[in-house]
C-alpha positions, 0 to 999 in steps of 0.5 A: 364927362362934359360933352358938346356938339359943334355941328347942328342944323335947324328948320332955318336950313334943312333940320326938322327942329327949330333953333329953340328946340335944338337948345332944349334937346341939347340940354335934355341930352346933358350937353354943356355946349352946342353950336347952331351951324345952319347951311349958309344961314345965320338967321336962327342964331338969335333964337338959339342964343335967347333959348340958351340964355334961359338954360344951362347950355353955352351957345356958340353961334356958327354957320356951315359954309358951302365952298368951292375948292378947285371944282369940289364942293366942301362944307366948312363949319365956321364958329364964333365970328362977328356977324356984323363985321364988314368982311362977314357981311360982304361974304354973307350977302354973296352967299344969300344972293346965290341961295335966293336967286331965280327961285321961280325958275328953280320951282318951275324946273322941279315941277317939270320933274313931276312934283306938285310945286308952286311959289305959293306952296313953297312960301309956307315953308320959308324962314325969312327970304325964299331960298333953296331950303324952303324948297327942300322943306316943302319936298320933305313935307310930301313924304316922297323920301325917308331922308332929305339928301335924295331930295337934293340929289334928285330934284334941287341940285340938278335944276340948280346946275342946269340953271348955272346957279351952282357956283359957290363962294371959293374956299379962299374967300370964305376962309379969309372972311371968317378969319377977318371976322374973328371966327374959326373954321373947320373942315366938315365930314371930309369923308363924304361926297360933299368933301374929299370922299373921291380923293385917295388918302394922299390926295386928301392930305394934300387938300387938307394941307392946302386948305390949312395954308389958305387959312382953315383952322381945323377939321372935324375929329369927331363925326358919327359916320366916320369909320375907324380908319376915317377917325384915325386919319383925321386924328393924324392930320390934326396932329401932323398939321397942328389943326384945331380939332372940332366935332359934331353930330351934324344933327338934322332931327327927323330929316336925318334919322338915327343921329341924335344930338350930342351922341350921334349914331347909337351913342357912338359920339362923345365930343369932350369939353376940351374941344370947346376950350380949344376953340375958345383959345383960338377965338381969343387969339383971333380977336386979339389979331383984329 
């Protein structure tokens, strides 16, 4: 069976592999299709596309957006959009300004927590403009945690909140812009804290239905840390609301140990090629609407 992975991260955001390495790993794993979905950043897509052009991998450009939904932070995977479309360019400008602003103050706030950090040290870990992810990569280099998420929870996010910088784009504006740019959107890992983990199943359904009304096309049907009940609920929501079923491993390389590209946790993930075909059908219809 041909398998795919529509949710991966590179060194452009908080992964440990370069965009080209993502492609090489995907090919080695026997994948047919891979998407690069770095957090709030598309800077790695050109490198990944170039590497894919020299391989047997079909590459799908993407981005994982952080959005605000009624005070809750969600991750939305966006795929196949036109990065030059005015609607996307305006959205992306707003996203990047948020991720790159007041960096010196964030660094100072983290230093106050006892971390040896400076602008010069962080600059070595930047990919293009200095942003929050450069700080995260520097913190990873200090080996103070085996996983990346505690670094966000203990250091970056508290300082960002204290500075009033945690305002994200709204779900409505993000979904609208990606649709206008010819792309499709999918709710990522609904079962996590950055998701709907604190909601009851009834509340989760209400939120998913509302997001669909706002323009969200689908949700992740396959994800390596879904419980049996999570997977069944996702499948039920997709069928009930006629959502696009997507999926991915959320691969971060060494920054999320135990999750392999294409196959997830101990081989528990196998996203079928028909998922990519369905995404392509959506993208074809979307482009006809433009």
